[in-house]
C-alpha positions as CSV (number, residue, x, y, z in Angstrom):
1,M,78.0,82.0,118.3
2,A,81.5,83.1,116.6
3,I,81.2,85.9,114.2
4,E,81.3,84.6,110.6
5,E,81.3,87.4,108.1
6,F,84.2,87.5,105.6
7,F,85.4,90.7,103.5
8,S,86.6,90.9,100.4
9,I,88.3,94.2,100.3
10,I,89.4,96.0,97.0
11,D,91.3,99.1,96.8
12,Y,91.3,101.6,93.6
13,I,93.8,104.0,93.2
14,V,92.1,106.1,90.9
15,D,93.0,109.6,89.5
16,G,90.0,111.9,90.4
17,P,86.6,112.2,91.0
18,Q,85.2,111.2,87.9
19,T,87.0,108.2,87.6
20,Q,85.7,107.7,91.4
21,E,82.2,107.3,89.8
22,A,83.1,105.8,86.7
23,V,84.9,103.3,88.9
24,I,81.9,102.6,90.8
25,S,79.1,102.3,88.6
26,A,81.3,99.5,86.5
27,F,81.8,97.8,89.7
28,A,78.5,97.3,90.7
29,D,77.4,96.6,87.6
30,I,79.9,93.6,88.2
31,Q,78.8,92.8,91.6
32,R,75.2,92.6,90.6
33,Q,75.9,90.6,87.0
34,W,78.8,88.0,88.4
35,V,78.9,88.3,92.4
36,A,75.4,88.8,94.0
37,P,73.9,85.8,93.1
38,Y,76.0,83.5,94.6
39,P,75.5,81.8,98.3
40,G,76.4,83.7,100.8
41,Y,76.9,87.2,99.1
42,L,75.2,89.7,101.4
43,S,76.4,93.3,99.9
44,A,78.7,95.3,98.5
45,Q,79.8,98.9,99.8
46,F,81.8,101.3,97.9
47,L,83.6,104.3,99.8
48,A,85.0,107.2,97.8
49,S,87.3,109.3,99.4
50,A,87.0,112.6,99.8
51,D,90.3,113.8,97.9
52,G,88.8,111.9,94.5
53,T,91.9,109.7,95.0
54,R,90.8,106.4,96.0
55,V,87.7,103.8,96.1
56,K,86.9,101.0,98.2
57,C,84.6,98.4,97.2
58,I,83.8,96.1,100.5
59,V,82.1,92.6,99.6
60,R,80.5,91.3,102.5
61,W,80.2,87.3,102.4
62,A,77.9,85.6,105.1
63,S,81.3,83.1,105.6
64,E,84.9,82.4,104.7
65,A,83.7,79.1,103.2
66,D,81.1,81.3,101.0
67,F,83.4,83.1,99.7
68,A,85.7,80.3,99.2
69,H,83.1,78.3,97.3
70,F,82.4,81.6,95.0
71,E,86.1,81.9,94.6
72,D,86.0,77.5,92.9
73,V,82.9,77.6,91.1
74,S,82.5,80.8,89.6
75,D,83.3,82.1,86.0
76,T,86.8,83.9,86.9
77,K,87.5,84.0,83.2
78,G,84.0,85.6,82.5
79,R,84.3,87.9,85.5
80,S,87.9,89.0,84.6
81,E,86.8,89.8,81.1
82,A,84.1,92.0,82.5
83,I,86.6,93.9,85.0
84,Q,89.0,94.6,82.3
85,Q,86.2,96.3,79.8
86,A,85.1,97.7,82.7
87,L,88.5,99.5,83.8
88,R,89.6,100.0,79.9
89,G,90.2,103.7,79.3
90,L,90.4,104.3,83.3
91,S,92.9,105.5,84.8
92,C,93.0,103.4,87.9
93,T,95.1,100.5,89.8
94,A,93.5,97.9,92.1
95,E,94.5,95.6,95.6
96,R,92.4,93.1,96.7
97,R,92.2,91.7,100.2
98,S,90.4,89.3,102.5
99,F,89.9,90.0,106.2
100,K,87.6,88.2,109.0
101,L,85.3,90.0,111.5
102,V,86.3,89.5,114.5
103,R,85.0,92.5,116.9
104,V,81.9,94.9,116.8
105,V,82.0,97.7,118.3
106,D,78.6,99.6,118.1
107,P,76.2,102.0,120.8
108,Q,74.7,98.8,122.9
109,T,78.4,97.1,123.5
110,G,79.0,97.0,127.1
111,P,81.4,95.7,129.3
112,G,81.4,91.8,129.8
113,A,80.3,91.6,126.3
114,Y,82.9,89.6,124.7
115,Q,83.8,85.7,125.5
116,P,87.4,84.8,123.9
117,D,87.3,82.4,121.1
118,E,88.8,79.0,122.2
119,A,90.5,78.9,118.5
120,C,92.3,82.2,118.4
121,G,91.7,84.0,121.9
122,L,89.6,86.5,119.5
123,P,85.9,88.3,120.7
124,R,83.1,85.9,119.5
125,G,79.3,87.1,119.1
126,N,78.1,89.8,117.8
127,G,79.5,92.7,120.1
128,R,76.3,93.2,121.7
129,A,76.4,93.5,125.7
130,T,74.8,90.3,127.0
131,S,72.3,90.5,130.1
């Protein structure tokens, strides 16, 4: 079974811990209202850098196809307006990138756990040791 999870990661550069909190609060609300209702949405995690200068939002999708469907059918204009409203008055910039999950390493991972994916030579399965 191939790993299909897909991630949209948004990196915010902010001017301090107070802005970190404001960005996290605003974008958690945007995730709940504008993104979470779509099929294949799994979660959003927010990471705040220890130095107060960055926030990463990791949006997890069941598959790249689910993310593409969201991009195709969601209210992009409404979501963009909500984002602009959330950012108003905050000192931050953002950049979004998308990623495919290609390997998981966890405490149960052992030798021989990976079998190459025929399409691109990447690992497949959940990364856990097989018996």
